[in-house]
A tleap script that builds the chain and sets N, CA, C and O, in Angstrom:
source leaprc.protein.ff14SB
mol = sequence {
  NMET ASN GLU GLU PHE TRP ASN GLN ILE LYS
  SER LYS TYR GLN LEU GLY LYS LEU ILE TYR
  GLY THR VAL GLU ALA HIE THR PRO PHE GLY
  VAL PHE VAL ASP ILE GLY ASP GLU LYS VAL
  ARG GLY ILE ILE GLN ILE THR ASP PHE LEU
  ASP THR GLY SER MET THR PRO GLU MET TYR
  PRO ASP ILE GLY SER SER VAL GLY ALA VAL
  VAL VAL GLY TYR THR GLU ASP ASP ARG ASN
  GLN ILE TRP LEU SER VAL LYS PRO SER VAL
  LEU GLN LYS SER LEU VAL LYS LEU LYS LEU
  PRO VAL ALA ASN GLN CLEU
}
set mol.1.N position { 7.061 -6.276 115.997 }
set mol.1.CA position { 6.319 -7.598 116.740 }
set mol.1.C position { 6.614 -7.927 118.320 }
set mol.1.O position { 7.615 -7.586 118.951 }
set mol.2.N position { 5.187 -8.877 118.926 }
set mol.2.CA position { 5.580 -8.789 119.904 }
set mol.2.C position { 6.711 -9.901 120.516 }
set mol.2.O position { 7.532 -10.537 119.855 }
set mol.3.N position { 6.504 -9.936 121.921 }
set mol.3.CA position { 7.624 -11.231 122.925 }
set mol.3.C position { 6.861 -12.725 122.100 }
set mol.3.O position { 7.617 -13.622 121.727 }
set mol.4.N position { 5.062 -12.872 121.845 }
set mol.4.CA position { 4.712 -13.996 122.329 }
set mol.4.C position { 5.071 -14.299 120.839 }
set mol.4.O position { 5.358 -15.493 120.752 }
set mol.5.N position { 5.187 -13.472 119.277 }
set mol.5.CA position { 5.554 -13.872 117.828 }
set mol.5.C position { 6.869 -14.387 118.638 }
set mol.5.O position { 7.119 -15.520 119.050 }
set mol.6.N position { 7.645 -13.157 118.735 }
set mol.6.CA position { 8.993 -14.141 118.258 }
set mol.6.C position { 9.367 -15.362 119.011 }
set mol.6.O position { 9.955 -16.312 118.493 }
set mol.7.N position { 8.798 -15.264 120.961 }
set mol.7.CA position { 8.684 -16.571 121.076 }
set mol.7.C position { 8.684 -17.685 120.321 }
set mol.7.O position { 9.608 -18.498 120.288 }
set mol.8.N position { 7.476 -17.763 119.590 }
set mol.8.CA position { 6.571 -18.372 118.458 }
set mol.8.C position { 7.742 -18.571 117.479 }
set mol.8.O position { 8.252 -19.686 117.379 }
set mol.9.N position { 8.121 -17.682 116.857 }
set mol.9.CA position { 9.273 -17.874 116.135 }
set mol.9.C position { 10.660 -19.078 116.540 }
set mol.9.O position { 11.120 -20.168 116.200 }
set mol.10.N position { 10.908 -17.711 117.699 }
set mol.10.CA position { 11.955 -19.095 118.347 }
set mol.10.C position { 12.336 -20.086 118.262 }
set mol.10.O position { 13.324 -20.626 117.764 }
set mol.11.N position { 10.794 -20.597 119.224 }
set mol.11.CA position { 10.499 -22.491 119.266 }
set mol.11.C position { 10.475 -23.125 117.229 }
set mol.11.O position { 11.340 -23.868 116.765 }
set mol.12.N position { 9.589 -22.708 116.628 }
set mol.12.CA position { 9.753 -22.725 115.433 }
set mol.12.C position { 10.828 -23.222 114.554 }
set mol.12.O position { 10.826 -24.312 113.981 }
set mol.13.N position { 11.699 -22.367 114.505 }
set mol.13.CA position { 12.941 -21.461 114.387 }
set mol.13.C position { 13.671 -22.456 115.143 }
set mol.13.O position { 12.888 -22.514 116.091 }
set mol.14.N position { 14.530 -23.236 115.420 }
set mol.14.CA position { 15.205 -23.066 116.263 }
set mol.14.C position { 16.535 -22.254 116.317 }
set mol.14.O position { 16.808 -21.833 115.193 }
set mol.15.N position { 17.723 -21.791 117.546 }
set mol.15.CA position { 19.206 -22.009 116.538 }
set mol.15.C position { 19.822 -22.535 116.603 }
set mol.15.O position { 20.231 -22.862 117.717 }
set mol.16.N position { 20.289 -22.955 115.626 }
set mol.16.CA position { 21.189 -24.220 115.072 }
set mol.16.C position { 20.666 -25.841 114.394 }
set mol.16.O position { 21.259 -26.902 114.199 }
set mol.17.N position { 18.734 -25.191 114.100 }
set mol.17.CA position { 18.925 -25.699 113.143 }
set mol.17.C position { 18.220 -25.910 111.393 }
set mol.17.O position { 17.537 -25.061 110.821 }
set mol.18.N position { 18.536 -26.967 110.947 }
set mol.18.CA position { 18.617 -27.224 110.086 }
set mol.18.C position { 17.130 -27.374 108.931 }
set mol.18.O position { 16.341 -28.307 108.782 }
set mol.19.N position { 17.240 -25.565 108.041 }
set mol.19.CA position { 16.004 -24.907 108.201 }
set mol.19.C position { 16.446 -25.410 105.738 }
set mol.19.O position { 17.467 -25.727 105.129 }
set mol.20.N position { 14.437 -25.085 105.156 }
set mol.20.CA position { 15.393 -24.656 103.557 }
set mol.20.C position { 14.342 -24.115 103.278 }
set mol.20.O position { 13.236 -23.975 103.801 }
set mol.21.N position { 14.989 -23.743 102.108 }
set mol.21.CA position { 14.083 -22.262 101.637 }
set mol.21.C position { 14.417 -22.270 100.323 }
set mol.21.O position { 14.984 -23.227 99.796 }
set mol.22.N position { 14.033 -21.032 99.610 }
set mol.22.CA position { 14.047 -20.723 97.817 }
set mol.22.C position { 15.441 -19.360 98.262 }
set mol.22.O position { 15.612 -18.779 99.333 }
set mol.23.N position { 16.137 -19.249 97.085 }
set mol.23.CA position { 17.142 -17.979 97.166 }
set mol.23.C position { 16.203 -16.570 96.731 }
set mol.23.O position { 16.645 -15.881 95.812 }
set mol.24.N position { 15.182 -16.248 97.262 }
set mol.24.CA position { 14.401 -15.013 96.397 }
set mol.24.C position { 14.576 -14.124 96.006 }
set mol.24.O position { 13.733 -13.502 95.359 }
set mol.25.N position { 16.384 -13.495 96.380 }
set mol.25.CA position { 16.615 -12.115 96.577 }
set mol.25.C position { 18.654 -12.163 96.684 }
set mol.25.O position { 19.331 -12.833 97.464 }
set mol.26.N position { 19.139 -11.186 95.583 }
set mol.26.CA position { 20.472 -10.716 96.136 }
set mol.26.C position { 20.433 -9.627 96.586 }
set mol.26.O position { 19.509 -8.834 96.401 }
set mol.27.N position { 21.985 -9.313 97.611 }
set mol.27.CA position { 21.725 -8.363 97.732 }
set mol.27.C position { 23.499 -7.821 97.530 }
set mol.27.O position { 24.155 -8.115 96.531 }
set mol.28.N position { 23.910 -7.202 98.407 }
set mol.28.CA position { 25.433 -6.544 98.000 }
set mol.28.C position { 26.195 -7.565 99.479 }
set mol.28.O position { 27.257 -8.187 99.439 }
set mol.29.N position { 25.295 -7.452 100.599 }
set mol.29.CA position { 25.508 -8.040 101.614 }
set mol.29.C position { 24.767 -9.147 102.228 }
set mol.29.O position { 24.476 -9.445 103.386 }
set mol.30.N position { 24.507 -9.782 100.784 }
set mol.30.CA position { 24.057 -11.283 101.234 }
set mol.30.C position { 22.525 -11.874 100.984 }
set mol.30.O position { 21.662 -11.034 101.240 }
set mol.31.N position { 22.071 -13.032 100.578 }
set mol.31.CA position { 20.741 -12.978 99.948 }
set mol.31.C position { 19.844 -13.411 100.961 }
set mol.31.O position { 20.261 -13.788 102.057 }
set mol.32.N position { 18.143 -13.370 100.543 }
set mol.32.CA position { 17.365 -13.308 101.468 }
set mol.32.C position { 17.033 -15.053 100.861 }
set mol.32.O position { 17.709 -15.663 100.033 }
set mol.33.N position { 16.210 -15.379 101.340 }
set mol.33.CA position { 15.525 -16.862 101.697 }
set mol.33.C position { 14.313 -16.758 102.081 }
set mol.33.O position { 13.979 -16.580 103.252 }
set mol.34.N position { 13.238 -16.905 100.727 }
set mol.34.CA position { 11.730 -17.884 101.481 }
set mol.34.C position { 12.081 -19.227 101.939 }
set mol.34.O position { 12.754 -20.125 101.433 }
set mol.35.N position { 11.328 -19.093 103.230 }
set mol.35.CA position { 11.785 -20.372 103.951 }
set mol.35.C position { 10.186 -21.055 103.766 }
set mol.35.O position { 9.816 -22.090 104.319 }
set mol.36.N position { 9.615 -20.468 103.134 }
set mol.36.CA position { 7.897 -20.498 103.619 }
set mol.36.C position { 7.459 -19.642 104.439 }
set mol.36.O position { 6.325 -19.399 104.027 }
set mol.37.N position { 7.631 -19.079 105.271 }
set mol.37.CA position { 6.914 -18.973 105.990 }
set mol.37.C position { 6.038 -17.286 105.784 }
set mol.37.O position { 6.799 -16.320 105.839 }
set mol.38.N position { 4.408 -16.958 105.545 }
set mol.38.CA position { 5.244 -15.542 105.165 }
set mol.38.C position { 5.237 -14.111 106.661 }
set mol.38.O position { 4.999 -12.903 106.656 }
set mol.39.N position { 5.538 -14.872 107.484 }
set mol.39.CA position { 5.634 -14.010 108.711 }
set mol.39.C position { 7.339 -13.731 108.735 }
set mol.39.O position { 7.565 -12.531 108.891 }
set mol.40.N position { 8.137 -14.268 108.658 }
set mol.40.CA position { 9.741 -13.993 108.571 }
set mol.40.C position { 10.161 -14.701 107.477 }
set mol.40.O position { 9.550 -15.668 107.022 }
set mol.41.N position { 11.347 -14.184 106.967 }
set mol.41.CA position { 12.563 -14.698 105.303 }
set mol.41.C position { 13.712 -14.753 106.149 }
set mol.41.O position { 14.053 -14.204 107.197 }
set mol.42.N position { 14.321 -15.799 105.166 }
set mol.42.CA position { 15.507 -16.280 106.401 }
set mol.42.C position { 16.634 -15.119 104.784 }
set mol.42.O position { 16.545 -15.210 103.559 }
set mol.43.N position { 17.496 -14.234 105.645 }
set mol.43.CA position { 18.900 -13.697 105.888 }
set mol.43.C position { 20.226 -13.921 105.577 }
set mol.43.O position { 20.992 -13.246 106.265 }
set mol.44.N position { 20.930 -14.897 104.486 }
set mol.44.CA position { 21.819 -14.913 104.659 }
set mol.44.C position { 23.389 -14.152 104.068 }
set mol.44.O position { 23.685 -14.082 102.875 }
set mol.45.N position { 24.189 -13.672 105.128 }
set mol.45.CA position { 25.111 -12.435 105.603 }
set mol.45.C position { 26.250 -13.075 104.421 }
set mol.45.O position { 26.279 -14.304 104.355 }
set mol.46.N position { 27.093 -12.371 103.579 }
set mol.46.CA position { 27.676 -12.791 102.829 }
set mol.46.C position { 29.217 -13.197 104.093 }
set mol.46.O position { 30.193 -13.906 103.847 }
set mol.47.N position { 28.985 -12.641 105.046 }
set mol.47.CA position { 30.140 -13.570 105.836 }
set mol.47.C position { 29.926 -14.805 106.531 }
set mol.47.O position { 30.776 -15.397 107.196 }
set mol.48.N position { 28.550 -15.215 106.308 }
set mol.48.CA position { 27.918 -16.879 106.367 }
set mol.48.C position { 27.634 -17.518 105.331 }
set mol.48.O position { 26.632 -18.204 105.129 }
set mol.49.N position { 28.884 -17.224 104.349 }
set mol.49.CA position { 28.646 -18.408 103.329 }
set mol.49.C position { 30.126 -19.299 103.239 }
set mol.49.O position { 29.928 -20.385 102.695 }
set mol.50.N position { 31.108 -19.152 103.520 }
set mol.50.CA position { 32.287 -19.439 103.242 }
set mol.50.C position { 33.484 -19.318 105.075 }
set mol.50.O position { 33.797 -18.337 105.749 }
set mol.51.N position { 33.688 -20.290 105.187 }
set mol.51.CA position { 34.587 -20.389 106.919 }
set mol.51.C position { 35.829 -19.319 106.776 }
set mol.51.O position { 36.101 -18.459 107.614 }
set mol.52.N position { 36.868 -19.666 104.927 }
set mol.52.CA position { 37.614 -18.803 104.952 }
set mol.52.C position { 37.447 -18.135 103.938 }
set mol.52.O position { 36.609 -18.646 103.195 }
set mol.53.N position { 38.000 -16.944 103.468 }
set mol.53.CA position { 38.296 -16.912 102.091 }
set mol.53.C position { 37.065 -15.617 101.839 }
set mol.53.O position { 36.250 -15.188 102.655 }
set mol.54.N position { 37.191 -15.384 101.025 }
set mol.54.CA position { 36.249 -14.319 100.419 }
set mol.54.C position { 34.781 -14.611 99.235 }
set mol.54.O position { 34.611 -15.472 98.371 }
set mol.55.N position { 34.227 -13.869 99.536 }
set mol.55.CA position { 32.683 -14.337 99.669 }
set mol.55.C position { 31.983 -13.761 98.128 }
set mol.55.O position { 31.079 -14.542 97.830 }
set mol.56.N position { 32.111 -12.754 97.176 }
set mol.56.CA position { 31.530 -12.506 96.490 }
set mol.56.C position { 30.240 -12.449 96.131 }
set mol.56.O position { 29.642 -13.492 96.398 }
set mol.57.N position { 29.460 -11.450 95.523 }
set mol.57.CA position { 27.734 -11.556 95.270 }
set mol.57.C position { 27.416 -12.950 94.073 }
set mol.57.O position { 26.584 -13.819 93.812 }
set mol.58.N position { 28.966 -12.309 93.550 }
set mol.58.CA position { 28.791 -13.343 91.697 }
set mol.58.C position { 28.924 -14.588 92.345 }
set mol.58.O position { 28.204 -15.399 91.762 }
set mol.59.N position { 29.498 -15.079 93.250 }
set mol.59.CA position { 29.413 -16.617 93.782 }
set mol.59.C position { 27.843 -16.959 94.207 }
set mol.59.O position { 27.408 -18.084 93.962 }
set mol.60.N position { 27.099 -16.075 94.776 }
set mol.60.CA position { 25.184 -16.198 95.484 }
set mol.60.C position { 25.126 -17.540 94.165 }
set mol.60.O position { 25.438 -17.625 92.977 }
set mol.61.N position { 24.181 -18.969 95.846 }
set mol.61.CA position { 23.551 -18.998 94.286 }
set mol.61.C position { 21.946 -18.464 93.974 }
set mol.61.O position { 21.062 -17.998 94.692 }
set mol.62.N position { 22.068 -18.833 92.303 }
set mol.62.CA position { 21.231 -18.129 91.894 }
set mol.62.C position { 19.418 -18.039 92.488 }
set mol.62.O position { 18.876 -19.036 92.965 }
set mol.63.N position { 18.988 -17.247 92.404 }
set mol.63.CA position { 17.569 -16.705 92.281 }
set mol.63.C position { 17.177 -18.233 91.963 }
set mol.63.O position { 17.604 -18.887 91.011 }
set mol.64.N position { 16.018 -18.795 93.239 }
set mol.64.CA position { 15.099 -19.668 92.752 }
set mol.64.C position { 15.480 -21.189 93.391 }
set mol.64.O position { 14.927 -22.054 94.070 }
set mol.65.N position { 16.679 -20.972 92.786 }
set mol.65.CA position { 17.824 -22.297 93.832 }
set mol.65.C position { 17.437 -22.827 95.580 }
set mol.65.O position { 17.395 -22.184 96.629 }
set mol.66.N position { 17.241 -24.028 95.319 }
set mol.66.CA position { 16.900 -24.332 96.877 }
set mol.66.C position { 18.726 -24.308 97.199 }
set mol.66.O position { 19.789 -24.449 96.595 }
set mol.67.N position { 18.093 -23.974 98.833 }
set mol.67.CA position { 19.431 -23.607 99.680 }
set mol.67.C position { 18.795 -24.534 101.186 }
set mol.67.O position { 17.592 -24.551 101.449 }
set mol.68.N position { 19.959 -25.327 102.135 }
set mol.68.CA position { 20.221 -25.546 103.301 }
set mol.68.C position { 20.258 -25.123 103.651 }
set mol.68.O position { 20.193 -24.100 102.969 }
set mol.69.N position { 20.438 -24.718 105.389 }
set mol.69.CA position { 21.158 -23.855 105.976 }
set mol.69.C position { 20.850 -23.465 107.208 }
set mol.69.O position { 19.640 -23.392 107.423 }
set mol.70.N position { 21.902 -23.059 108.509 }
set mol.70.CA position { 21.659 -23.245 109.855 }
set mol.70.C position { 20.374 -22.186 110.670 }
set mol.70.O position { 20.311 -21.005 111.013 }
set mol.71.N position { 20.098 -22.550 110.687 }
set mol.71.CA position { 19.663 -20.428 112.000 }
set mol.71.C position { 20.878 -20.137 112.662 }
set mol.71.O position { 21.797 -20.753 113.204 }
set mol.72.N position { 20.578 -19.090 112.445 }
set mol.72.CA position { 22.291 -18.347 114.151 }
set mol.72.C position { 21.790 -17.226 114.580 }
set mol.72.O position { 22.538 -16.736 115.426 }
set mol.73.N position { 20.553 -16.387 114.312 }
set mol.73.CA position { 20.363 -15.130 114.987 }
set mol.73.C position { 18.326 -14.829 114.340 }
set mol.73.O position { 17.612 -15.506 113.601 }
set mol.74.N position { 18.199 -14.161 114.726 }
set mol.74.CA position { 17.592 -13.014 114.285 }
set mol.74.C position { 17.136 -11.921 114.530 }
set mol.74.O position { 17.377 -11.546 115.677 }
set mol.75.N position { 16.260 -10.878 113.590 }
set mol.75.CA position { 16.109 -9.308 114.040 }
set mol.75.C position { 14.537 -9.276 114.377 }
set mol.75.O position { 13.497 -9.219 113.722 }
set mol.76.N position { 14.737 -9.313 115.135 }
set mol.76.CA position { 13.763 -9.262 115.933 }
set mol.76.C position { 12.603 -7.391 116.187 }
set mol.76.O position { 12.114 -6.939 117.223 }
set mol.77.N position { 12.578 -6.885 114.917 }
set mol.77.CA position { 12.358 -6.202 114.708 }
set mol.77.C position { 11.023 -5.447 113.314 }
set mol.77.O position { 10.049 -6.195 113.405 }
set mol.78.N position { 10.883 -4.939 112.802 }
set mol.78.CA position { 9.577 -5.062 111.876 }
set mol.78.C position { 10.338 -5.872 110.588 }
set mol.78.O position { 9.531 -6.519 109.921 }
set mol.79.N position { 11.692 -5.949 110.138 }
set mol.79.CA position { 11.849 -6.989 108.978 }
set mol.79.C position { 11.970 -8.209 109.350 }
set mol.79.O position { 11.961 -9.101 108.501 }
set mol.80.N position { 12.101 -8.473 110.622 }
set mol.80.CA position { 11.206 -9.808 110.590 }
set mol.80.C position { 12.373 -11.210 110.371 }
set mol.80.O position { 11.951 -12.339 110.622 }
set mol.81.N position { 13.323 -11.087 110.059 }
set mol.81.CA position { 14.431 -12.156 109.593 }
set mol.81.C position { 15.255 -13.383 110.392 }
set mol.81.O position { 15.965 -13.300 111.395 }
set mol.82.N position { 15.000 -14.218 109.810 }
set mol.82.CA position { 15.693 -15.299 110.451 }
set mol.82.C position { 17.514 -15.308 110.036 }
set mol.82.O position { 17.862 -15.653 108.906 }
set mol.83.N position { 18.250 -15.010 110.790 }
set mol.83.CA position { 19.969 -15.161 110.190 }
set mol.83.C position { 20.180 -16.343 109.769 }
set mol.83.O position { 19.928 -17.056 110.741 }
set mol.84.N position { 20.625 -17.275 108.539 }
set mol.84.CA position { 20.935 -17.809 108.288 }
set mol.84.C position { 23.287 -18.307 108.112 }
set mol.84.O position { 24.307 -17.650 108.321 }
set mol.85.N position { 23.124 -19.125 107.845 }
set mol.85.CA position { 24.366 -19.333 107.492 }
set mol.85.C position { 24.674 -20.425 106.877 }
set mol.85.O position { 23.805 -21.216 107.244 }
set mol.86.N position { 25.579 -21.118 105.959 }
set mol.86.CA position { 25.855 -22.220 105.097 }
set mol.86.C position { 27.192 -22.239 105.370 }
set mol.86.O position { 27.878 -22.565 104.401 }
set mol.87.N position { 28.033 -21.893 106.801 }
set mol.87.CA position { 29.097 -22.239 106.585 }
set mol.87.C position { 29.573 -23.862 106.931 }
set mol.87.O position { 29.214 -24.435 107.960 }
set mol.88.N position { 30.297 -24.384 106.063 }
set mol.88.CA position { 30.894 -25.890 105.871 }
set mol.88.C position { 30.851 -25.893 107.548 }
set mol.88.O position { 30.204 -26.685 108.232 }
set mol.89.N position { 31.542 -25.013 107.943 }
set mol.89.CA position { 31.772 -25.815 109.877 }
set mol.89.C position { 30.433 -25.301 110.619 }
set mol.89.O position { 30.240 -25.338 111.835 }
set mol.90.N position { 29.754 -24.927 109.862 }
set mol.90.CA position { 28.541 -23.649 110.827 }
set mol.90.C position { 27.347 -25.978 110.348 }
set mol.90.O position { 26.864 -26.785 111.143 }
set mol.91.N position { 27.448 -26.011 108.700 }
set mol.91.CA position { 26.688 -27.252 108.337 }
set mol.91.C position { 27.004 -28.587 108.849 }
set mol.91.O position { 26.302 -29.595 108.770 }
set mol.92.N position { 27.968 -28.475 109.296 }
set mol.92.CA position { 28.453 -30.233 109.699 }
set mol.92.C position { 28.486 -30.107 111.063 }
set mol.92.O position { 28.932 -31.080 111.672 }
set mol.93.N position { 28.083 -29.035 111.779 }
set mol.93.CA position { 27.863 -29.333 113.563 }
set mol.93.C position { 26.371 -29.311 113.809 }
set mol.93.O position { 25.800 -29.560 114.870 }
set mol.94.N position { 25.532 -28.778 111.982 }
set mol.94.CA position { 24.293 -29.256 112.557 }
set mol.94.C position { 24.369 -30.003 111.497 }
set mol.94.O position { 24.230 -29.209 110.566 }
set mol.95.N position { 24.541 -31.324 110.959 }
set mol.95.CA position { 23.797 -32.447 110.505 }
set mol.95.C position { 24.614 -33.311 111.764 }
set mol.95.O position { 23.852 -33.923 112.513 }
set mol.96.N position { 25.620 -33.383 111.971 }
set mol.96.CA position { 26.503 -34.435 112.723 }
set mol.96.C position { 27.063 -34.021 113.858 }
set mol.96.O position { 28.019 -33.305 114.155 }
set mol.97.N position { 25.999 -34.825 114.603 }
set mol.97.CA position { 26.307 -34.695 116.555 }
set mol.97.C position { 27.455 -35.538 116.507 }
set mol.97.O position { 27.421 -36.717 116.154 }
set mol.98.N position { 28.866 -34.678 117.007 }
set mol.98.CA position { 29.679 -35.356 117.026 }
set mol.98.C position { 29.571 -35.358 118.917 }
set mol.98.O position { 29.074 -34.472 119.612 }
set mol.99.N position { 30.272 -36.777 119.425 }
set mol.99.CA position { 30.818 -37.497 120.735 }
set mol.99.C position { 31.862 -37.452 121.149 }
set mol.99.O position { 32.484 -38.513 121.098 }
set mol.100.N position { 32.580 -36.222 121.761 }
set mol.100.CA position { 33.569 -35.573 121.460 }
set mol.100.C position { 34.247 -35.929 123.171 }
set mol.100.O position { 33.503 -35.623 124.102 }
set mol.101.N position { 35.604 -36.546 123.508 }
set mol.101.CA position { 35.465 -36.223 125.611 }
set mol.101.C position { 35.760 -35.649 125.861 }
set mol.101.O position { 36.571 -35.045 125.159 }
set mol.102.N position { 35.477 -35.264 126.953 }
set mol.102.CA position { 35.490 -33.625 127.627 }
set mol.102.C position { 37.321 -33.873 128.113 }
set mol.102.O position { 38.000 -34.793 128.570 }
set mol.103.N position { 37.453 -32.989 127.847 }
set mol.103.CA position { 39.216 -32.690 128.519 }
set mol.103.C position { 39.521 -32.586 129.564 }
set mol.103.O position { 39.136 -31.620 130.222 }
set mol.104.N position { 40.475 -33.732 130.186 }
set mol.104.CA position { 40.569 -33.753 131.685 }
set mol.104.C position { 40.806 -32.200 132.117 }
set mol.104.O position { 41.276 -31.280 131.448 }
set mol.105.N position { 40.208 -32.216 133.776 }
set mol.105.CA position { 40.265 -30.829 134.493 }
set mol.105.C position { 41.744 -31.243 135.238 }
set mol.105.O position { 41.979 -32.240 135.921 }
set mol.106.N position { 42.486 -30.332 134.935 }
set mol.106.CA position { 43.813 -30.300 135.693 }
set mol.106.C position { 43.530 -29.474 137.286 }
set mol.106.O position { 44.459 -29.327 138.079 }
savepdb mol mol.pdb
quit
């Protein structure tokens, strides 16, 4: 796909944006998510499920189940994938915009 296509996709599915989809397939490296766009599909890698501990394919959400995930990247080749994360820390940052004080400069 060309640069214009990816610019449109990146505008629609911005990094850090929470999106929703349906789990459509399991693989040893993660799950594919139907995000309702025939041009691209979502993927949650096995490393993007938990902040700590080990995730296994047996722990994946069921095929057909709904999932909310945060956009964390893109595969800009013929696979047309949007990388998603459901790590609690990533979801928290997307859902709650904290106003943290800036550390004093020394």
